[in-house]
C-alpha positions as CSV (number, residue, x, y, z in Angstrom):
1,G,-7.2,14.9,10.6
2,F,-3.6,15.3,9.3
3,C,-1.8,13.4,12.1
4,W,-1.0,10.5,9.8
5,S,1.1,12.7,7.5
6,L,2.5,14.6,10.5
7,F,4.1,11.4,11.6
8,S,6.4,11.3,8.6
9,I,7.1,15.0,8.4
10,V,8.8,15.0,11.8
11,G,11.5,12.7,10.5
12,V,12.4,14.7,7.4
13,T,14.8,17.6,7.2
14,V,15.3,20.1,4.4
15,P,18.0,22.8,3.6
16,S,17.6,25.9,5.7
17,A,18.8,28.3,2.9
18,P,16.1,30.8,1.9
19,M,14.3,30.0,-1.4
20,T,11.2,31.0,-3.3
21,M,10.7,27.6,-4.9
22,T,10.9,24.3,-3.1
23,S,11.2,20.8,-4.4
24,A,10.3,17.6,-2.7
25,I,10.4,14.0,-3.8
26,F,7.8,11.4,-2.9
27,W,7.5,7.7,-3.6
28,R,4.1,7.2,-5.3
29,F,3.0,3.7,-6.5
30,G,6.3,2.4,-7.7
31,K,8.1,5.5,-8.8
32,W,9.6,8.7,-7.4
33,V,7.6,11.9,-8.1
34,D,9.3,15.3,-8.0
35,V,7.0,18.0,-6.7
36,V,7.8,21.8,-7.1
37,I,5.9,24.4,-5.0
38,D,6.3,28.1,-4.2
39,D,6.8,29.3,-0.6
40,K,3.4,30.8,-0.1
41,L,1.4,29.2,2.8
42,P,-2.2,29.4,3.9
43,T,-2.3,31.4,7.1
44,I,-4.6,32.9,9.7
45,N,-3.2,35.9,11.7
46,G,0.2,35.3,10.3
47,R,0.5,31.7,11.4
48,P,0.2,28.6,9.1
49,I,-3.3,27.0,9.2
50,F,-2.1,23.4,9.2
51,V,1.3,22.1,10.2
52,Q,3.4,24.7,12.0
53,S,6.7,24.7,14.0
54,K,7.1,26.0,17.5
55,K,9.8,28.3,16.1
56,Q,8.4,31.4,14.5
57,N,11.0,31.4,11.7
58,E,10.9,27.7,10.8
59,F,8.7,26.8,7.8
60,W,10.1,23.6,6.2
61,P,7.4,21.4,7.8
62,S,4.6,23.6,6.4
63,L,6.3,23.5,2.9
64,L,6.8,19.8,3.0
65,E,3.1,19.4,3.9
66,K,2.1,21.7,1.0
67,A,4.2,19.6,-1.4
68,Y,2.5,16.4,-0.2
69,A,-0.9,18.1,-0.4
70,K,-0.1,18.8,-4.1
71,V,0.6,15.1,-4.6
72,C,-2.6,14.0,-2.9
73,G,-4.6,16.6,-4.9
74,S,-5.3,19.3,-2.2
75,Y,-5.1,20.0,1.5
76,A,-8.7,18.6,1.8
77,D,-7.5,15.3,0.2
78,M,-5.1,14.8,3.1
79,N,-7.9,14.3,5.6
80,A,-8.1,10.9,7.3
81,G,-5.2,8.8,6.1
82,T,-3.1,5.9,7.5
83,L,0.5,5.7,8.9
84,A,1.3,3.2,6.2
85,E,0.6,5.7,3.4
86,A,2.7,8.4,4.9
87,M,5.6,6.1,5.7
88,V,5.9,4.6,2.2
89,D,5.2,7.9,0.3
90,F,7.8,9.9,2.3
91,T,10.6,7.2,2.3
92,G,10.0,4.7,-0.5
93,G,10.9,2.1,2.1
94,V,9.7,-1.4,3.0
95,H,6.6,-1.4,5.1
96,M,5.2,-4.0,7.5
97,C,2.1,-3.8,9.7
98,I,1.6,-5.8,12.9
99,Q,-1.9,-6.2,14.4
100,L,-1.5,-5.5,18.1
101,S,-4.8,-7.2,19.0
102,D,-3.0,-10.5,18.1
103,P,0.7,-9.6,18.5
104,P,3.4,-12.1,17.4
105,S,5.6,-13.7,20.0
106,D,8.6,-11.8,18.8
107,L,7.0,-8.4,18.9
108,W,9.6,-7.0,21.3
109,E,12.5,-8.3,19.2
110,S,10.9,-6.9,16.0
111,M,10.6,-3.4,17.6
112,S,14.1,-3.5,19.1
113,R,15.6,-4.6,15.8
114,A,13.6,-1.9,13.9
115,G,15.0,0.7,16.3
116,R,18.6,-0.4,15.8
117,F,18.2,-0.2,12.0
118,G,16.7,3.3,12.2
119,A,13.3,2.2,10.9
120,L,10.2,4.4,11.3
121,M,7.7,3.1,13.8
122,G,4.2,4.4,14.5
123,C,1.0,3.1,16.0
124,S,-2.7,4.1,16.0
125,T,-5.4,4.2,18.6
126,P,-8.8,2.8,17.8
127,K,-11.5,5.1,16.5
128,G,-14.3,6.3,18.8
129,E,-18.0,6.3,18.1
130,S,-17.8,9.7,16.5
131,S,-15.4,10.9,13.7
132,S,-14.0,13.6,16.0
133,L,-10.7,13.0,17.8
134,S,-11.9,12.7,21.4
135,L,-9.7,12.4,24.5
136,C,-9.9,9.3,26.6
137,P,-9.6,9.3,30.4
138,N,-6.2,7.7,30.1
139,G,-4.9,10.7,28.1
140,L,-4.8,9.0,24.7
141,V,-6.7,10.5,21.7
142,Q,-9.0,8.1,19.9
143,G,-8.3,7.5,16.2
144,H,-5.0,9.2,16.4
145,A,-1.5,8.4,15.1
146,Y,1.6,8.3,17.5
147,T,5.3,8.0,16.8
148,V,7.4,5.3,18.5
149,T,10.6,7.1,19.5
150,G,12.2,4.6,21.9
151,V,12.3,0.9,23.0
152,I,14.1,0.0,26.2
153,Q,14.1,-2.5,29.0
154,V,14.5,-1.3,32.6
155,K,14.7,-3.1,36.0
156,T,12.3,-2.7,38.9
157,G,13.2,-5.9,40.7
158,K,12.4,-7.7,37.4
159,P,13.0,-6.5,33.8
160,V,10.2,-4.4,32.3
161,K,9.8,-3.7,28.6
162,I,8.7,-0.1,28.0
163,V,8.1,1.9,24.8
164,R,8.4,5.6,24.3
165,L,5.7,7.3,22.2
166,W,5.2,10.9,21.0
167,N,2.0,12.7,20.1
168,P,2.7,14.8,17.0
169,W,0.5,17.5,18.4
170,G,3.3,18.2,20.9
171,K,0.9,17.9,23.8
172,G,-1.5,15.4,25.3
173,E,0.1,12.4,27.1
174,W,-0.7,9.0,28.6
175,N,-1.4,9.2,32.3
176,G,-1.2,5.5,33.2
177,D,1.8,3.5,34.4
178,W,5.2,4.8,33.4
179,S,3.8,8.2,32.5
180,D,5.7,11.3,33.4
181,Q,4.0,11.6,36.8
182,S,3.9,7.8,37.6
183,S,5.4,6.8,40.9
184,I,6.8,3.6,39.3
185,W,9.8,5.7,38.1
186,K,11.0,5.8,41.8
187,T,11.6,2.0,41.6
188,V,14.2,2.1,38.8
189,S,17.9,3.0,39.1
190,P,18.8,6.7,39.1
191,Q,20.7,6.1,35.9
192,D,17.7,4.7,34.1
193,R,15.5,7.5,35.5
194,E,17.9,10.1,34.3
195,N,18.3,8.6,30.8
196,C,14.6,8.0,30.2
197,L,12.4,10.3,32.3
198,S,11.6,13.8,31.1
199,V,8.8,15.5,33.0
200,A,7.4,18.0,30.5
201,E,4.2,18.6,28.6
202,D,5.8,17.8,25.2
203,G,3.6,15.0,24.0
204,E,6.2,12.3,24.7
205,F,5.7,9.5,27.3
206,W,6.5,5.9,28.2
207,M,4.2,2.9,28.6
208,T,4.7,-0.9,28.9
209,L,4.6,-3.2,25.9
210,E,1.5,-4.8,27.3
211,D,-0.3,-1.4,27.5
212,L,0.8,-0.7,23.9
213,C,-1.0,-3.8,22.7
214,E,-4.1,-3.1,24.8
215,F,-4.7,0.5,23.9
216,Y,-3.4,0.6,20.3
217,T,-4.7,-1.3,17.3
218,E,-1.7,-1.8,15.0
219,L,2.0,-1.1,14.7
220,D,3.6,0.1,11.4
221,L,7.3,-0.4,10.7
222,C,9.0,1.1,7.7
223,G,12.7,0.9,6.8
224,L,14.7,2.1,3.8
225,N,15.6,-1.6,3.2
226,P,14.2,-4.9,4.6
227,D,17.2,-5.5,7.0
228,F,15.0,-4.7,10.0
229,L,12.8,-7.8,9.2
230,D,15.2,-10.3,10.8
231,E,18.6,-10.8,12.4
232,D,20.0,-12.9,9.5
233,S,23.0,-11.3,7.9
234,S,24.0,-14.1,5.6
235,G,22.9,-12.3,2.5
236,L,21.4,-9.2,1.0
237,W,17.7,-8.7,0.5
238,R,16.5,-8.6,-3.1
239,S,13.2,-7.1,-4.3
240,S,11.0,-7.9,-7.2
241,I,8.2,-5.7,-8.4
242,A,5.4,-6.6,-10.9
243,E,2.6,-4.3,-12.0
244,G,-0.7,-5.7,-13.2
245,R,-4.4,-4.9,-13.6
246,W,-7.7,-6.6,-12.8
247,V,-10.0,-6.3,-15.8
248,A,-13.7,-7.0,-15.4
249,G,-14.7,-10.0,-17.5
250,T,-11.3,-11.5,-17.8
251,T,-8.9,-11.2,-14.8
252,A,-11.2,-9.7,-12.1
253,G,-12.8,-12.9,-10.9
254,G,-12.6,-11.9,-7.2
255,C,-11.3,-14.1,-4.3
256,M,-10.3,-17.5,-5.6
257,N,-12.4,-17.3,-8.7
258,N,-9.7,-15.2,-10.2
259,R,-7.7,-17.5,-12.5
260,G,-6.1,-15.0,-14.9
261,N,-3.9,-12.7,-12.8
262,L,-1.1,-14.9,-11.8
263,I,2.5,-14.2,-10.8
264,T,5.2,-16.9,-10.4
265,Y,8.5,-16.7,-8.6
266,C,11.3,-19.0,-7.5
267,R,13.1,-19.1,-4.2
268,K,16.0,-21.1,-2.7
269,T,15.8,-20.6,1.1
270,A,13.6,-21.7,4.0
271,A,12.4,-20.1,7.3
272,K,10.5,-16.9,7.6
273,N,12.1,-15.3,4.7
274,I,9.8,-13.5,2.3
275,L,7.6,-10.4,2.6
276,V,4.9,-10.1,0.0
277,S,3.1,-6.8,-0.5
278,L,0.0,-6.1,-2.6
279,M,-0.9,-2.4,-3.3
280,Q,-3.8,-1.2,-5.4
281,K,-3.0,1.7,-7.7
282,P,-5.7,4.3,-8.1
283,D,-6.7,5.9,-11.5
284,K,-7.7,9.2,-9.9
285,R,-5.3,11.9,-8.7
286,N,-7.4,13.4,-5.9
287,R,-7.1,11.1,-2.9
288,H,-10.6,11.6,-1.6
289,L,-12.0,10.3,-4.9
290,V,-10.1,7.0,-4.7
291,Q,-12.2,4.0,-4.0
292,N,-10.1,1.2,-2.5
293,F,-11.4,-2.4,-2.9
294,H,-11.0,-5.2,-0.4
295,I,-7.8,-6.9,-1.6
296,G,-5.7,-10.0,-0.7
297,F,-3.6,-12.7,-2.2
298,T,-3.2,-16.5,-2.1
299,V,0.0,-18.5,-2.7
300,F,0.1,-21.9,-4.3
301,E,3.2,-24.2,-4.6
302,V,4.0,-25.6,-8.1
303,K,5.0,-29.1,-7.0
304,D,5.6,-30.6,-10.5
305,Q,8.0,-29.3,-13.1
306,P,8.2,-25.6,-13.8
307,H,5.1,-24.3,-15.4
308,K,4.7,-21.9,-18.3
309,G,1.6,-20.1,-19.4
310,K,-1.8,-19.9,-17.8
311,F,-2.8,-22.4,-15.0
312,P,-5.9,-24.4,-15.5
313,A,-8.7,-24.3,-12.9
314,S,-7.9,-27.9,-11.9
315,F,-4.5,-26.7,-10.5
316,F,-6.2,-24.6,-7.8
317,S,-9.0,-27.1,-7.0
318,A,-6.5,-29.9,-6.5
319,Q,-4.4,-28.4,-3.7
320,K,-4.5,-26.2,-0.7
321,P,-2.9,-22.8,-0.6
322,A,0.7,-22.7,0.8
323,A,-0.1,-19.3,2.3
324,Q,-2.6,-16.4,2.1
325,T,-3.6,-13.1,3.6
326,K,-5.6,-13.6,6.8
327,T,-8.4,-11.5,5.4
328,F,-9.3,-9.2,2.5
329,I,-8.8,-5.7,3.7
330,N,-10.2,-2.4,2.4
331,A,-6.8,-0.7,2.3
332,R,-4.3,0.7,-0.1
333,E,-1.8,-2.1,0.8
334,V,-1.8,-5.5,2.4
335,M,1.2,-7.6,3.2
336,E,2.3,-10.8,4.8
337,F,5.7,-12.0,6.2
338,L,5.7,-15.6,5.1
339,T,7.6,-18.9,5.6
340,L,7.9,-20.8,2.4
341,M,10.1,-23.8,1.6
342,P,12.4,-23.7,-1.5
343,G,10.5,-24.1,-4.7
344,E,8.3,-22.4,-7.3
345,Y,5.1,-20.7,-6.3
346,V,2.2,-18.9,-7.9
347,I,0.7,-15.8,-6.3
348,V,-2.9,-15.0,-7.0
349,P,-3.7,-11.4,-6.1
350,S,-7.4,-10.4,-6.3
351,T,-10.2,-8.2,-5.1
352,F,-12.7,-9.8,-2.8
353,N,-15.7,-9.1,-5.2
354,P,-15.6,-10.0,-8.9
355,N,-15.6,-7.5,-11.8
356,E,-13.8,-4.8,-9.9
357,T,-11.3,-3.1,-12.2
358,S,-8.1,-1.6,-10.8
359,S,-4.4,-1.6,-11.3
360,F,-2.0,-3.0,-8.6
361,I,1.6,-3.4,-7.7
362,L,2.9,-6.7,-6.2
363,T,6.3,-6.5,-4.4
364,I,8.3,-9.4,-3.2
365,H,11.3,-9.1,-0.8
366,C,13.5,-12.2,-0.3
367,R,17.1,-12.9,0.6
368,T,17.7,-15.1,-2.4
369,E,17.2,-14.3,-6.1
370,T,13.5,-14.2,-6.9
371,L,12.2,-14.7,-10.4
372,C,9.0,-12.7,-10.7
373,Y,7.0,-12.3,-13.8
374,I,3.5,-11.7,-15.0
375,I,1.7,-14.5,-16.8
376,S,-1.3,-12.5,-18.0
377,F,-1.7,-8.7,-17.7
378,L,-2.2,-5.4,-19.5
379,Q,0.6,-3.0,-18.8
380,Y,-1.0,0.3,-19.8
381,E,-4.0,2.6,-19.0
382,E,-7.2,1.7,-20.9
383,V,-10.5,3.4,-21.7
384,D,-13.6,1.5,-22.9
385,A,-16.3,2.5,-25.4
386,E,-18.8,3.3,-22.6
387,Q,-16.4,5.8,-21.1
388,V,-15.7,7.4,-24.4
389,Q,-19.4,7.7,-25.1
390,R,-20.1,9.3,-21.7
391,I,-17.2,11.8,-22.1
392,L,-18.2,12.8,-25.6
393,N,-21.9,13.1,-24.8
394,E,-21.2,15.2,-21.7
395,K,-18.3,17.3,-22.9
396,L,-18.8,17.7,-26.6
397,L,-22.1,16.9,-28.3
398,K,-24.9,14.4,-27.4
399,G,-25.8,11.7,-29.8
400,F,-22.7,9.5,-30.0
401,S,-23.8,5.9,-30.2
402,I,-22.0,3.1,-28.5
403,D,-21.1,1.5,-31.9
404,A,-19.5,4.7,-33.1
405,C,-17.5,5.0,-29.9
406,R,-16.5,1.4,-30.1
407,S,-15.2,2.0,-33.6
408,M,-13.2,5.1,-32.4
409,V,-11.6,3.1,-29.7
410,A,-10.8,0.2,-32.0
411,L,-9.2,2.5,-34.5
412,M,-6.9,3.8,-31.7
413,D,-5.8,0.3,-30.7
414,V,-2.2,0.6,-31.8
415,S,-1.4,-2.5,-29.9
416,C,-3.8,-4.7,-32.0
417,S,-1.2,-5.9,-34.4
418,K,-1.1,-9.4,-35.9
419,A,2.0,-10.2,-33.8
420,E,-0.2,-10.1,-30.7
421,Y,-1.8,-13.3,-31.8
422,T,1.3,-15.4,-32.0
423,T,1.3,-16.6,-28.4
424,C,-1.4,-19.3,-28.1
425,S,-3.0,-20.0,-24.8
426,N,-6.7,-19.8,-25.5
427,K,-9.0,-20.6,-28.4
428,T,-12.0,-18.4,-29.4
429,A,-14.0,-19.0,-32.6
430,G,-11.1,-20.9,-34.1
431,F,-8.6,-18.0,-33.5
432,S,-5.5,-18.5,-31.3
433,L,-5.2,-15.6,-28.9
434,S,-2.9,-14.5,-26.1
435,D,-4.2,-13.7,-22.6
436,D,-3.4,-10.1,-23.0
437,M,-5.5,-10.0,-26.2
438,L,-8.4,-11.6,-24.4
439,N,-8.2,-8.8,-21.7
440,L,-8.1,-6.2,-24.5
441,M,-11.2,-7.8,-26.2
442,A,-13.2,-7.7,-22.9
443,L,-12.3,-4.1,-22.4
444,R,-13.0,-2.9,-25.9
445,Y,-16.1,-4.9,-26.7
446,G,-17.5,-5.8,-23.3
447,A,-19.8,-3.8,-21.0
448,S,-18.8,-2.5,-17.5
449,S,-20.8,-5.4,-16.1
450,G,-18.3,-7.9,-17.6
451,H,-20.8,-9.2,-20.2
452,M,-20.7,-8.9,-24.0
453,T,-23.8,-8.5,-26.2
454,L,-24.4,-10.4,-29.4
455,E,-23.9,-7.3,-31.4
456,S,-20.6,-6.6,-29.8
457,F,-19.5,-10.2,-30.2
458,I,-20.3,-10.1,-34.0
459,S,-18.3,-6.9,-34.3
460,L,-15.4,-8.5,-32.5
461,I,-15.4,-11.6,-34.7
462,L,-15.5,-9.5,-37.8
463,R,-12.5,-7.5,-36.7
464,L,-10.6,-10.7,-35.8
465,E,-11.5,-12.2,-39.2
466,C,-10.2,-9.0,-40.9
467,M,-7.0,-9.1,-38.8
468,F,-6.2,-12.8,-39.6
469,S,-6.9,-12.3,-43.3
470,K,-4.1,-9.8,-43.7
């Protein structure tokens, strides 16, 4: 359903002045995207089909949903999403996910701090056996997103930590302990009961922190800045962003076989002080066509003198990782809040399986200045000869050979200048080539499987010979 996007819509306001054109801005994969829509909405019997307000003359939630549907591709592309996607796309903020099946010891402190800093909080119930949103006996909906609207501690002889949640449907509530009709409310002080309890079928209810961890799978936090991550106020958070790409045959080795896509950065502080986020960037506009891979990253410490250039395989086999993601997840984004000692580190982001081509964005949040740079990556969109052949044969005229398409692509390689070969880090057939150029060679002359035929290799060598002879 659309409940994952509904979560973020409830926290957004727009001007109430009448207008025929509406503009909204969303944060999409590292940049702000301005979306313009008209004010026409899909309706049935005069009421919006999807998101609608209880007020008959209030339409900004429906318009905002329409703008987001345009970003995703269509209304159908908004089906079945995650809270993390909506949080980041609507705010451009810093996101962190906490698995409630194995909650950290400071979960309550993290939620209280996020509430004080005005961060968005939401949680999801586990999916049922069917894809439909079925109602559980306890009143919760399976596979549904809920908004956290309050965190408070009350006394019933002893302190009890309770959390207020809201169902974006505006109805359907928890019926266990601390629900609207629970007798436990009689044990608290009249002041707490007056401040907290609201007996109404409005979708909002209270439950204990223990029940939250039992009946929900994960908690998502998102703030406009990383201040909600800790209580330290000694310095400002700094963010570093690097974009890269896994290319089959060169930098898409999968897991720890990936030796090409490396990012180094320097830090100067200790304690739990760095949030690392890895997000895969799709090459398709329509959300339902996007194929997310299982992704993760591993962190290694560079113990010797600062390193420049590509790291050898011996570097990774000789030491254990300083940190890593707990598991490779089939999700748009994975992140870890890490504790690293001062020093220089290498982050190895990768897909779980080898030869899976995709772009990605790596973001690092730290309280001290962080030097983040790519050692080896292409920074632009690519198309290989096989894709060109398929497009031409399907859309234009059948009969284009792979050799002809490879020549077309090669002629369009405006980046293949002699200056590209000046950085020496690899040796191929006597030529000194940069890592970026090796990636380009694999893309232009290799097959989608990551292999290169003898014919393609000969063509490549001839072109290199021609380039170096100029």
